[in-house]
N, C-alpha and C positions, 0 to 999 in steps of 0.2 A: 366099089369100094372096098371090099374086102380085100381084096389084090392089093391094092392103094397101100390100106394101113402095113400089111405083111412087108411089102416092097422099105416102107420107111423105118418099120422096126430092123428091118435086115439092115439096111443102110445104116442107121444110129448105132446096130450090135456093130458093125464093122469099122467103123470110125470108132468108138469106144476103145475097141481091141486097137487099133492105131495108135491111138493117144495111149493107153497104157503099158503097150511094148515100148512106145518111146521112153515113156516115164521109167519105165523100169531098167530100158537099154542106158539111160542117163545116172540110174543110179549104178548100174554095175560097172560103169566107166569110170565113175566118181572113184567106188571102190578102189577099183583097180588102179589109179593114178595113186590113192593113199598107202598102198601096198606096195606097189614103186617107189616112192617118198619114203617109209618107212624102212626099208630097205637099203637108198640111199643113205641116208642121216645116220643108220647102223655104221658105216664106213668111217665115221667121224669120231674112231672108238677114244681118242682124246682130248675131246672137246667137250664143251658141257653142252647139253641139249635140254629143253626144255619141250614139252608138249602139250599144248591146251587145245581141247574140242577140235584136234585134226588140222590144228598149228603147229608146226616144226619150227623152233628156232634153233638154228647152232651157232654157238659164241664160238668165232674166232682168234675173236683178242676180247681181251674182258676189258671192264669199262674201266676208268680210274676216279670214281665219286662213287659215294656209299649213296648217293640220290636216286633210288628208282622209278621210271613215267608209271605211272599209274592214270587211269580213266579220268579227263581233264587236265590234265599235266600236258606242258606244249613241250615239243620234241622237236629237235633240228637236225637235218640230216641228211647227208647223199646219198643216192642209190645207183644202181644199175639193175633194170628190172629185164626177165629172162622168162621166156617159157620151159619148161621144167622140163628135160629128157635125159631121165635117171642121171641128173647134172645141171650145169647152164647148157640152155639150147640155145637158141635164138633171141639177142638182145633187141628188143622194140622199146627199150626208153632207158634214159640216164639225165642225172643232170651233175654228172661230172664228164666234163669236157675230155679229159686224158681219153677216158672209156670210149665216149663217142668219136673220137678223132681215131683211135686204133682200131675202131668198126668201122670206120666211113661214113659213120651218122651224118645228113644233113639235118641242121635244126637250128631255129629261131636262140639266136647266142642269149636270151633272155630268160632260155630254159637251164642255164647252168646257173642257176641261185640255186642255195639250203633251201631245202623245202625246212618248213615249218607248220604244223600241224598242231588241231589239239585231239588226244586221244578222245573215241567214243563219241565223237561229232559229228561222224558219217564223212568225213572229208576226208575218208579211204575206205578202201576194196576192204572187206571185214577181215581177213586173213591176213592182210598189212599191218591194220589198226590191231588185233588182238595181238599178232607176232609181237608187235613193238611195244607189247605192256610190260615191266619188267627192262625193258634195255637201262643202263647208265651212259654218260658222257664218255666217250672215248672208245666204246664199242664196236667192233665189227663184228657182224654176224650176217647168218642167212636166214632167210623167210620162207620156210617152203609150205605149200598148199595146195591142195587139187581147186580143180574147178567150183567145187560147192562153193567156196571161201572164195571164189575169184570173180571172174565175170561169168559164171555160169553157162548160159546157152544162147547169149550172146555175142556177138562178133564186136571186139571193140579193136577199131585202126587196124594194127597190124596182128592181133591177137585173136588166133581163129577160137569163135565159139568150143566150150570146152576143155578150154588149155589149163593143166596146172603151171602153178607160176613160182619161181622163186626168186626173190629179190637179195641183193647183196646190198646191205645197207652200213654206211658209216655215221657215227650218232657222234654229233657235236656241240650239242648240247642237251640239258634237260631242266624245265622251269617249270616247278609246280605254281599251281593256280588256285 
């Protein structure tokens, strides 16, 4: 009986150690991603960069309106979603026909519609949701974030688990709600 208890304690200790290493490895991976993103964003010295809670927004073209999107507002936009690899890496999704055709992506044409989301309602992954706060109509920007704010340790479609992401976004409208 004593041997069985010692064996169980040993197995439990090994499993606990493996799980904590995995958690530590994931955290280290996310920190490395965020350091890489920060280095990439610094290359945009001429653009306005906003950072909020480890989500970076690089404004490539300023918006034309004074109304900024806040939580609860509706945002209409086109996007191209990439796996971040020191910049735009593998394109895994878009609602812009020209980008899909250039990348030879085959997808249902019904997906080529502007997105309309209400910020803060959980309709988007947290990195994109947080990154769109403050956007204005006419703005074109990159929203970049680590797997911490993306899909985390889950593979979604073509996106491997623990992938940092970069979205190129074209804001077509912002409606106050």
